[in-house]
C-alpha positions as CSV (number, residue, x, y, z in Angstrom):
1,M,-32.3,-2.9,-24.4
2,F,-32.8,-5.7,-21.8
3,R,-36.2,-7.4,-22.2
4,I,-35.8,-9.5,-19.0
5,S,-36.0,-7.8,-15.6
6,L,-35.0,-9.3,-12.3
7,D,-38.6,-8.7,-11.1
8,S,-40.0,-10.8,-13.9
9,L,-37.5,-13.6,-13.1
10,L,-38.6,-13.5,-9.5
11,I,-42.2,-13.8,-10.6
12,L,-41.4,-16.8,-12.9
13,D,-39.5,-18.5,-10.1
14,A,-42.4,-18.0,-7.6
15,I,-45.0,-19.3,-10.2
16,D,-42.9,-22.4,-11.0
17,R,-42.5,-23.2,-7.3
18,G,-46.1,-22.4,-6.4
19,G,-47.8,-23.9,-9.5
20,S,-50.1,-20.9,-10.1
21,F,-50.3,-17.1,-10.5
22,A,-52.3,-16.9,-7.3
23,A,-49.6,-18.8,-5.3
24,A,-46.9,-16.5,-6.7
25,G,-49.0,-13.4,-5.8
26,N,-49.4,-14.6,-2.2
27,E,-45.7,-15.2,-1.9
28,L,-44.6,-11.9,-3.4
29,H,-47.5,-9.9,-2.0
30,K,-48.7,-8.9,-5.4
31,V,-52.2,-9.0,-6.8
32,P,-52.8,-11.7,-9.5
33,S,-53.4,-9.1,-12.2
34,T,-49.8,-7.8,-11.7
35,I,-48.4,-11.3,-11.9
36,S,-50.4,-12.0,-15.1
37,Y,-49.4,-8.7,-16.7
38,T,-45.7,-9.3,-16.0
39,V,-45.8,-12.7,-17.5
40,S,-47.7,-11.5,-20.6
41,K,-45.4,-8.6,-21.1
42,L,-42.4,-10.9,-20.8
43,E,-43.8,-13.3,-23.4
44,Q,-44.6,-10.4,-25.7
45,D,-41.2,-8.9,-25.4
46,L,-39.4,-12.2,-26.0
47,G,-41.8,-13.4,-28.7
48,V,-42.1,-16.9,-27.0
49,Q,-44.6,-18.6,-24.8
50,V,-43.2,-19.1,-21.3
51,F,-46.1,-20.9,-19.6
52,E,-48.7,-23.5,-20.6
53,R,-52.0,-22.4,-19.0
54,Q,-54.4,-25.1,-17.8
55,G,-57.1,-23.2,-15.8
56,P,-55.6,-22.0,-12.6
57,K,-52.6,-24.3,-12.9
58,V,-49.7,-23.4,-15.1
59,S,-46.5,-25.2,-16.2
60,L,-43.3,-24.0,-17.9
61,T,-42.8,-24.5,-21.6
62,S,-39.4,-25.8,-22.8
63,A,-38.4,-22.2,-23.5
64,G,-39.7,-21.2,-20.1
65,K,-37.7,-23.9,-18.4
66,E,-34.5,-22.7,-20.1
67,L,-35.2,-19.1,-19.2
68,L,-35.8,-19.9,-15.6
69,K,-32.8,-22.3,-15.3
70,E,-30.4,-19.5,-16.4
71,G,-32.5,-16.8,-14.7
72,R,-32.0,-18.4,-11.3
73,Y,-28.2,-17.9,-11.7
74,L,-28.9,-14.2,-12.3
75,L,-31.2,-14.0,-9.3
76,K,-28.5,-15.6,-7.1
77,A,-25.8,-13.3,-8.5
78,A,-28.0,-10.3,-7.8
79,E,-28.7,-11.5,-4.2
80,D,-25.0,-12.0,-3.6
81,L,-24.2,-8.6,-5.0
82,E,-26.8,-7.0,-2.7
83,H,-25.2,-8.7,0.3
84,R,-21.7,-7.8,-0.8
85,V,-22.6,-4.1,-1.1
86,R,-24.0,-4.2,2.4
87,R,-20.9,-6.0,3.6
88,V,-18.7,-3.3,2.1
89,A,-20.8,-0.6,3.8
90,S,-20.3,-2.5,7.1
91,G,-16.5,-2.8,6.6
92,W,-16.2,-6.4,5.3
93,E,-14.1,-6.9,2.2
94,T,-15.7,-8.5,-0.9
95,E,-12.5,-10.6,-1.3
96,L,-9.6,-11.3,0.9
97,S,-6.4,-12.9,-0.4
98,I,-4.1,-14.8,1.9
99,G,-0.5,-15.6,0.8
100,M,1.7,-18.4,2.2
101,D,5.2,-19.6,1.5
102,S,5.1,-22.8,-0.5
103,V,6.7,-24.7,2.4
104,F,3.3,-24.6,4.1
105,S,-0.1,-25.8,3.0
106,P,-3.4,-23.8,3.1
107,T,-5.0,-27.0,4.5
108,A,-3.4,-26.0,7.8
109,L,-6.1,-23.4,8.1
110,V,-9.2,-25.5,7.3
111,E,-10.7,-25.0,10.7
112,D,-10.0,-21.3,10.6
113,V,-11.6,-20.9,7.2
114,A,-14.7,-22.7,8.5
115,E,-14.9,-20.3,11.4
116,F,-14.4,-17.3,9.2
117,Y,-17.3,-18.3,6.9
118,K,-19.6,-18.4,9.9
119,V,-19.2,-14.6,10.3
120,A,-18.2,-13.5,6.8
121,N,-19.6,-16.1,4.4
122,L,-20.0,-13.6,1.6
123,T,-16.3,-12.5,1.7
124,R,-14.5,-14.5,-1.0
125,L,-11.3,-16.1,0.3
126,R,-8.4,-16.7,-2.1
127,F,-5.1,-18.5,-1.2
128,A,-1.9,-17.9,-3.0
129,Q,1.5,-19.5,-2.6
130,E,4.9,-18.1,-3.4
131,A,8.5,-19.1,-2.6
132,L,11.1,-17.1,-0.6
133,S,10.8,-13.3,-1.3
134,G,7.9,-13.9,-3.6
135,S,5.5,-13.8,-0.7
136,W,6.6,-10.4,0.3
137,E,6.5,-9.1,-3.2
138,A,2.9,-10.4,-3.6
139,L,1.9,-8.4,-0.5
140,M,3.6,-5.2,-1.6
141,D,2.1,-5.5,-5.1
142,R,-1.3,-6.0,-3.6
143,R,-1.7,-9.5,-5.1
144,V,-2.4,-10.7,-1.5
145,D,-3.8,-8.8,1.5
146,L,-2.3,-10.9,4.3
147,L,0.7,-13.2,4.7
148,I,0.5,-16.1,7.0
149,G,3.9,-17.9,6.9
150,A,6.2,-15.6,5.0
151,A,9.8,-16.8,5.1
152,G,12.6,-14.4,6.0
153,E,12.6,-10.7,6.6
154,G,10.5,-8.4,4.4
155,P,11.8,-5.7,2.1
156,S,13.2,-2.5,3.4
157,G,11.2,0.7,3.1
158,G,8.3,-0.2,5.3
159,G,4.7,0.0,4.2
160,Y,3.7,-3.0,6.1
161,H,3.3,-4.5,9.6
162,A,5.0,-7.8,10.4
163,E,4.9,-10.2,13.4
164,V,7.1,-13.2,13.9
165,I,5.0,-16.4,14.4
166,D,7.8,-19.0,14.2
167,T,11.5,-19.6,13.8
168,I,12.6,-22.4,11.5
169,Q,15.7,-24.5,12.2
170,F,17.4,-26.1,9.2
171,V,19.1,-29.4,8.8
172,F,21.5,-30.5,6.0
173,A,20.3,-33.8,4.7
174,V,21.0,-36.3,1.9
175,A,19.6,-39.6,0.9
176,P,21.4,-42.7,2.3
177,N,22.7,-43.6,-1.2
178,H,24.1,-40.2,-1.8
179,P,28.0,-40.1,-1.9
180,L,28.0,-37.5,0.9
181,A,26.2,-39.8,3.2
182,S,29.2,-42.0,3.8
183,L,31.6,-39.2,4.7
184,N,32.3,-38.9,8.5
185,Q,33.8,-35.5,8.8
186,P,31.8,-32.2,8.7
187,L,31.2,-31.3,5.1
188,G,33.0,-28.2,3.7
189,K,33.2,-26.4,0.4
190,A,35.6,-28.9,-1.1
191,E,33.2,-31.8,-0.5
192,L,30.0,-29.9,-1.5
193,Y,31.4,-28.4,-4.7
194,Q,31.7,-31.9,-6.2
195,H,28.0,-32.6,-6.0
196,R,24.7,-31.1,-7.1
197,A,22.8,-28.7,-4.9
198,I,19.0,-28.6,-5.0
199,T,17.6,-25.1,-4.6
200,V,14.1,-23.5,-4.4
201,S,13.7,-20.8,-7.1
202,D,12.5,-17.5,-5.7
203,S,9.1,-16.6,-7.2
204,V,9.7,-12.9,-7.2
205,R,8.9,-11.0,-10.4
206,K,10.4,-7.6,-9.7
207,M,12.5,-7.8,-6.5
208,P,16.0,-9.3,-6.5
209,P,15.7,-13.0,-6.0
210,R,17.2,-14.7,-2.9
211,T,19.8,-17.4,-3.1
212,V,20.9,-19.3,-0.1
213,G,24.1,-21.2,0.5
214,L,25.3,-21.7,-3.1
215,L,28.9,-21.9,-4.1
216,F,30.1,-20.0,-7.2
217,G,29.9,-22.2,-10.3
218,Q,28.2,-25.1,-8.4
219,E,25.9,-27.4,-10.3
220,T,22.4,-26.9,-9.2
221,L,18.9,-28.3,-9.7
222,A,16.3,-25.5,-9.3
223,V,12.8,-26.5,-8.2
224,P,9.6,-24.4,-7.7
225,N,8.9,-25.2,-4.0
226,M,10.2,-26.8,-0.9
227,R,8.0,-29.8,-1.3
228,T,9.7,-30.7,-4.6
229,K,13.2,-30.0,-3.1
230,Y,12.4,-32.4,-0.3
231,E,11.3,-35.2,-2.7
232,F,14.3,-34.8,-4.9
233,Q,16.6,-35.1,-2.0
234,L,14.8,-38.2,-0.9
235,A,15.5,-39.6,-4.4
236,G,19.2,-38.9,-4.0
237,L,19.3,-36.3,-6.8
238,G,21.2,-33.7,-4.7
239,F,21.8,-32.1,-1.3
240,G,20.6,-29.1,0.6
241,F,19.2,-27.7,3.7
242,L,15.6,-28.6,4.7
243,P,13.4,-27.2,7.4
244,E,13.8,-29.4,10.4
245,P,10.0,-30.1,10.9
246,L,9.8,-31.1,7.3
247,A,12.8,-33.5,7.4
248,R,12.3,-34.8,10.9
249,D,10.2,-37.9,10.1
250,A,12.3,-38.9,7.0
251,I,15.5,-38.7,9.1
252,A,13.9,-40.8,11.9
253,K,12.9,-43.4,9.3
254,G,16.3,-43.5,7.7
255,L,15.0,-42.0,4.4
256,L,17.4,-39.1,4.8
257,V,20.7,-38.8,6.6
258,E,21.4,-35.6,8.6
259,K,25.0,-34.4,8.0
260,Q,27.2,-31.8,9.8
261,V,28.5,-29.0,7.7
262,E,31.2,-26.4,8.3
263,E,28.9,-23.6,7.3
264,T,25.4,-24.0,8.8
265,R,22.3,-22.2,7.7
266,Q,21.0,-19.8,10.3
267,P,17.5,-20.1,11.7
268,E,14.9,-18.1,9.7
269,S,11.9,-16.2,11.1
270,I,8.4,-16.9,9.7
271,Y,6.1,-13.9,9.7
272,M,2.5,-12.8,9.5
273,A,2.3,-9.5,7.6
274,W,-0.2,-7.0,6.2
275,R,0.0,-3.6,4.5
276,S,-0.1,-0.4,6.6
277,G,-3.4,1.3,6.4
278,D,-5.5,-1.8,5.5
279,T,-8.3,-1.9,8.0
280,G,-11.0,-4.3,6.6
281,A,-13.0,-6.4,9.1
282,G,-12.0,-9.6,7.4
283,L,-8.3,-8.7,7.7
284,K,-8.7,-7.8,11.3
285,W,-10.5,-11.1,12.0
286,W,-7.6,-13.1,10.5
287,I,-4.9,-11.1,12.4
288,D,-6.7,-11.7,15.7
289,R,-7.2,-15.4,14.8
290,V,-3.5,-15.9,14.1
291,R,-2.5,-14.1,17.3
292,S,-4.8,-16.3,19.3
293,Q,-3.5,-19.6,17.9
294,H,-0.3,-21.7,18.2
295,M,0.1,-20.9,14.5
296,A,3.6,-22.4,14.1
297,E,2.5,-25.8,15.2
298,K,-0.6,-25.6,13.1
299,L,1.3,-24.6,10.0
300,W,3.7,-27.6,10.2
301,L,1.0,-30.1,11.1
302,G,-0.9,-28.9,8.0
303,R,2.2,-29.4,5.9
304,M,2.7,-32.9,7.2
305,S,-1.0,-33.9,6.7
306,A,-0.9,-32.5,3.2
307,E,2.1,-34.7,2.3
308,Y,1.1,-37.9,4.0
């Protein structure tokens, strides 16, 4: 049986801030006898003295300070719960999870998050990042509610809505000291097979993983995300295709060398997507927000600022 009620914690909090039972009664619109009875009952149930009484003025004992310190966390949690229940009744989610491909950074959405909290500050936001088909799997498995920046087409079978928000062009690049950098002709399978390819591992758990542009039996270095792939190629540890916006600055500075290849990588669409039937107010806010923004530019600018 709980001996501490939220009502008694509210009274303790008011007494501590007001300095007397009378001040607490005025704040909570309770008669002093009710305040006094609640405190006495609490002390009796706990078997400890909560207040030192000095005439009309009172002060917390050590035990009372500890009780109120922890009790204020409970009061805040109860207040949040009350607001969340009301939010659910009005259509706002208690939590909304946004998934992004690991090539992008959630920092691209800082301004959008700030605006969201102005209208839904009690909806918890959570960001998750996956690689390749992992973003789509996270949506279908309900680990995320919305994808902003999912690479490639989604799985067959439906169950979701998807809208293209960008199309990525890819460039083949190596470090200036890589053996392939000195070759003048377009690179074919014969040249590429002799060197290590750097690949991003698909983060799927159940769906078939995607592999892009690998030769059978080729030596590979698998990394967890595009950021790591980019850095390893800068270090000359291997070759591979990179998103053009990601590689652009390094190529301009001579840190990477763009090479022509016989088999190019086709452009890839970037999507916003959400499950069919999901209708929460928070989800709708984000869908409308993405549609109203130049989201492609924002996503890449966020990626650049996160790196540099």
